C-alpha positions as CSV (number, residue, x, y, z in Angstrom):
1,X,38.7,3.8,138.6
2,X,37.1,2.1,135.6
3,X,36.5,4.1,132.4
4,X,33.8,2.9,130.1
5,X,33.6,3.9,126.5
6,X,30.1,3.9,125.1
7,X,29.5,4.3,121.4
8,X,26.0,5.4,120.3
9,X,25.1,4.5,116.7
10,X,22.3,6.6,115.2
11,X,19.0,4.8,114.9
12,X,17.8,3.7,111.4
13,X,14.9,5.6,109.9
14,X,12.1,3.0,109.7
15,X,9.2,5.4,109.1
16,X,9.5,5.0,105.3
17,X,11.5,3.3,102.6
18,X,15.0,4.9,102.6
19,X,15.6,6.4,99.2
20,X,18.6,7.4,97.2
21,X,18.9,9.1,93.8
22,X,21.9,8.2,91.8
23,X,23.0,10.6,89.0
24,X,25.6,8.7,87.0
25,X,26.5,6.9,83.8
26,X,25.3,3.4,82.7
27,X,27.8,0.6,82.5
28,X,26.8,-2.1,80.0
29,X,28.9,-4.6,81.9
30,X,26.9,-3.7,85.1
31,X,29.9,-3.7,87.4
32,X,30.1,0.1,87.9
33,X,28.0,3.2,87.4
34,X,24.2,3.2,87.7
35,X,24.0,-0.6,87.8
36,X,26.5,-0.8,90.7
37,X,24.6,1.9,92.6
38,X,21.3,0.1,92.3
39,X,22.8,-3.2,93.4
40,X,24.5,-1.5,96.4
41,X,21.3,0.3,97.5
42,X,19.2,-2.8,97.1
43,X,21.8,-4.9,99.1
44,X,21.7,-2.3,101.9
45,X,18.0,-2.0,102.1
46,X,17.4,1.2,100.2
47,X,15.3,2.1,97.1
48,X,17.4,3.5,94.3
49,X,16.0,5.8,91.6
50,X,18.2,7.0,88.8
51,X,19.1,9.9,86.4
52,X,21.4,8.5,83.7
53,X,23.9,11.0,82.4
54,X,25.7,8.8,79.8
55,X,25.5,5.4,78.2
56,X,28.8,3.6,78.0
57,X,29.7,0.5,76.0
58,X,32.1,-1.3,78.3
59,X,33.1,-4.6,79.9
60,X,35.7,-5.8,82.3
61,X,38.4,-4.9,79.8
62,X,37.6,-1.2,79.4
63,X,35.4,1.5,78.0
64,X,34.7,1.2,74.2
65,X,32.3,4.1,73.7
66,X,30.4,6.8,75.5
67,X,27.1,8.4,74.4
68,X,26.0,11.3,76.5
69,X,22.3,11.9,77.4
70,X,20.9,15.3,76.4
71,X,21.0,17.9,79.1
72,X,17.2,18.5,79.2
73,X,16.6,14.7,79.6
74,X,19.0,14.6,82.5
75,X,17.3,17.5,84.2
76,X,13.8,16.0,83.6
77,X,15.0,12.7,85.2
78,X,16.2,14.4,88.3
79,X,13.1,16.6,88.7
80,X,10.7,13.8,88.0
81,X,12.2,11.6,90.7
82,X,12.6,14.3,93.3
83,X,9.1,15.9,92.8
84,X,7.4,12.5,93.3
85,X,9.5,9.8,94.9
86,X,12.0,12.1,96.7
87,X,15.4,11.2,98.0
88,X,17.0,11.0,101.5
89,X,20.5,11.2,99.8
90,X,21.9,11.8,96.4
91,X,24.9,10.2,94.9
92,X,26.6,11.8,91.9
93,X,29.0,9.8,89.7
94,X,30.0,10.1,86.1
95,X,29.4,13.6,84.5
96,X,30.7,13.2,80.9
97,X,31.2,16.9,80.1
98,X,31.1,20.4,81.5
99,X,27.6,21.1,80.2
100,X,26.1,18.1,82.0
101,X,28.0,19.0,85.2
102,X,26.6,22.5,85.0
103,X,23.1,21.3,84.5
104,X,23.3,19.0,87.4
105,X,24.7,21.7,89.7
106,X,21.9,24.1,88.7
107,X,19.1,21.5,89.2
108,X,20.4,20.5,92.7
109,X,20.5,24.1,93.8
110,X,16.7,23.8,94.0
111,X,17.1,20.9,96.5
112,X,19.6,22.2,99.1
113,X,18.2,20.1,102.0
114,X,19.2,16.7,100.4
115,X,22.7,15.4,101.3
116,X,24.9,14.9,98.3
117,X,27.8,12.4,98.0
118,X,30.0,13.4,95.0
119,X,32.2,10.7,93.5
120,X,34.3,12.6,90.9
121,X,34.5,9.8,88.3
122,X,37.4,11.0,86.2
123,X,39.3,7.8,85.4
124,X,37.8,4.3,85.0
125,X,39.4,1.3,86.8
126,X,40.8,0.3,83.4
127,X,42.6,3.6,83.1
128,X,40.2,5.2,80.5
129,X,39.8,9.0,81.1
130,X,36.1,9.9,81.5
131,X,36.3,13.7,82.1
132,X,38.2,16.6,80.8
133,X,39.7,19.8,82.4
134,X,36.6,21.9,81.6
135,X,34.4,19.4,83.5
136,X,36.9,19.3,86.4
137,X,36.5,23.1,86.7
138,X,32.8,22.8,87.0
139,X,33.1,20.0,89.5
140,X,35.5,22.1,91.6
141,X,33.6,25.4,91.4
142,X,30.0,24.4,91.3
143,X,29.5,20.9,92.6
144,X,32.1,20.5,95.4
145,X,30.7,23.5,97.4
146,X,27.2,21.8,97.2
147,X,28.3,18.3,98.2
148,X,28.1,16.9,101.7
149,X,31.1,14.7,101.0
150,X,33.5,14.3,98.0
151,X,35.1,10.8,97.5
152,X,38.0,10.9,95.1
153,X,40.7,8.3,94.8
154,X,44.3,9.4,94.8
155,X,44.6,9.9,91.0
156,X,41.3,11.8,91.0
157,X,42.5,14.0,93.8
158,X,45.6,14.8,91.9
159,X,43.5,15.6,88.8
160,X,41.3,17.9,90.9
161,X,44.1,19.7,92.7
162,X,47.0,19.4,90.2
163,X,49.0,18.1,93.2
164,X,49.3,15.1,95.4
165,X,50.0,17.3,98.4
166,X,47.3,18.3,100.9
167,X,44.2,17.9,98.6
168,X,42.0,18.6,101.7
169,X,43.4,22.1,102.2
170,X,43.0,22.9,98.5
171,X,39.4,21.6,98.3
172,X,38.5,23.0,101.6
173,X,39.4,26.5,100.3
174,X,37.1,25.8,97.4
175,X,34.1,25.2,99.7
176,X,34.5,21.4,100.3
177,X,32.7,20.4,103.5
178,X,34.2,16.9,103.8
179,X,36.6,14.8,101.9
180,X,37.1,11.0,101.8
181,X,40.4,10.3,100.2
182,X,40.3,6.7,99.0
183,X,43.5,4.7,99.4
184,X,42.9,1.7,97.2
185,X,45.6,2.8,94.7
186,X,48.3,2.6,97.3
187,X,49.2,-0.9,96.3
188,X,52.6,-1.1,98.0
189,X,51.1,-1.8,101.4
190,X,49.5,-4.6,103.3
191,X,46.5,-2.4,104.2
192,X,44.1,0.0,102.5
193,X,43.3,3.2,104.3
194,X,40.5,5.7,103.4
195,X,40.9,9.0,105.1
196,X,38.0,11.2,106.0
197,X,38.7,14.9,106.5
198,X,36.0,17.0,108.1
199,X,36.9,20.5,109.5
200,X,40.1,20.2,111.5
201,X,39.5,16.5,112.1
202,X,40.9,13.4,110.3
203,X,39.6,9.8,110.6
204,X,41.3,6.7,109.2
205,X,39.4,3.6,108.0
206,X,41.8,0.7,107.4
207,X,41.3,-2.8,106.1
208,X,43.5,-5.6,104.8
209,X,44.7,-5.1,101.2
210,X,43.3,-7.9,99.0
211,X,45.3,-8.9,95.9
212,X,42.6,-9.4,93.4
213,X,41.3,-8.4,89.9
214,X,37.8,-8.1,91.3
215,X,37.9,-4.3,91.7
216,X,35.6,-3.0,89.0
217,X,33.1,-0.4,90.4
218,X,34.6,-0.1,93.9
219,X,34.5,3.7,93.8
220,X,30.9,3.7,92.6
221,X,30.0,1.1,95.2
222,X,31.6,2.9,98.1
223,X,29.9,6.3,97.3
224,X,26.5,4.8,96.8
225,X,27.0,2.7,100.0
226,X,27.7,6.0,101.9
227,X,24.6,7.6,100.4
228,X,22.6,4.5,101.4
229,X,23.7,4.5,105.0
230,X,23.0,8.3,105.2
231,X,19.5,7.6,103.8
232,X,19.1,4.9,106.5
233,X,19.8,7.6,109.1
234,X,23.4,7.2,110.1
235,X,25.7,10.2,110.5
236,X,28.5,10.9,108.0
237,X,31.4,9.3,109.9
238,X,29.6,6.1,110.7
239,X,28.2,5.9,107.2
240,X,31.8,6.0,105.9
241,X,32.9,3.3,108.3
242,X,30.0,1.0,107.4
243,X,30.5,1.6,103.6
244,X,34.3,1.0,103.9
245,X,33.6,-2.4,105.6
246,X,30.9,-3.3,103.1
247,X,33.2,-2.7,100.1
248,X,36.0,-4.6,101.7
249,X,33.8,-7.7,102.1
250,X,32.3,-7.2,98.7
251,X,35.8,-7.4,97.2
252,X,36.8,-10.3,99.3
253,X,33.7,-12.3,98.3
254,X,33.9,-11.4,94.6
255,X,36.0,-14.5,93.9
256,X,32.7,-16.4,94.0
257,X,31.4,-14.6,90.9
258,X,34.5,-14.0,88.7
259,X,33.3,-12.5,85.4
260,X,35.2,-11.5,82.3
261,X,38.9,-11.4,81.5
262,X,39.7,-8.0,83.0
263,X,38.7,-6.1,86.2
264,X,35.8,-8.2,87.5
265,X,33.1,-6.5,89.6
266,X,32.7,-6.8,93.3
267,X,30.1,-9.0,94.9
268,X,27.4,-6.6,95.9
269,X,25.1,-9.3,97.3
270,X,27.6,-11.2,99.4
271,X,25.3,-10.9,102.4
272,X,22.2,-12.2,100.6
273,X,23.7,-14.9,98.3
274,X,24.7,-17.8,100.5
């Protein structure tokens, strides 16, 4: 008896331009944050609108300064975009303080139908801390229950849960619907595995570990790629798989565009720039 395995991929939504809204900080070096989100969405065929939460002075070496945007301006950015252009998915990145995080949570409560990918940006690739404990409390208690998916790396998961053990059970008890635990910081391995926890199920997405300095903005790129694929009409699991593959190839191709002396950005347009 022959057994055939048939995998059905959701059809893309071609009835309109797929749209994402990214709520995040600006990176003057353009490797991470809002700039990485826009590049990712454009590379994957989506239209990206923005709500900037903070302006950072940074380059491949690190973050030099952070200037937060006033709360009312952040709120107006979000409402202006969603009331006119709309969004098929929302990505949340850097929230510089607890007040901003609270404002964002309150605004998004008026748009419960839009999927939200929450990337809790707590530490930059360079090691600079970007959020404090008060902000973490708001993320855990107000934003995580609203999010469709939360995408911390291992250090961020530790910061969110105060423990490296079973972050999914901790966050699930806080109302988390799905968790993608990124494995890029596990450098003592030949592979990188991102683990998706959803209900009682766990899925692993594994790729070859690439020894490189071209890793700036990988977390921002992954979360905005997931949001983009959801906007394109794919389900959550398949969106994570596609985004994982996209980031892997963007890292592998980044040697073509080495920039700066520190953590160089990934190659968002590796498919288009031949």
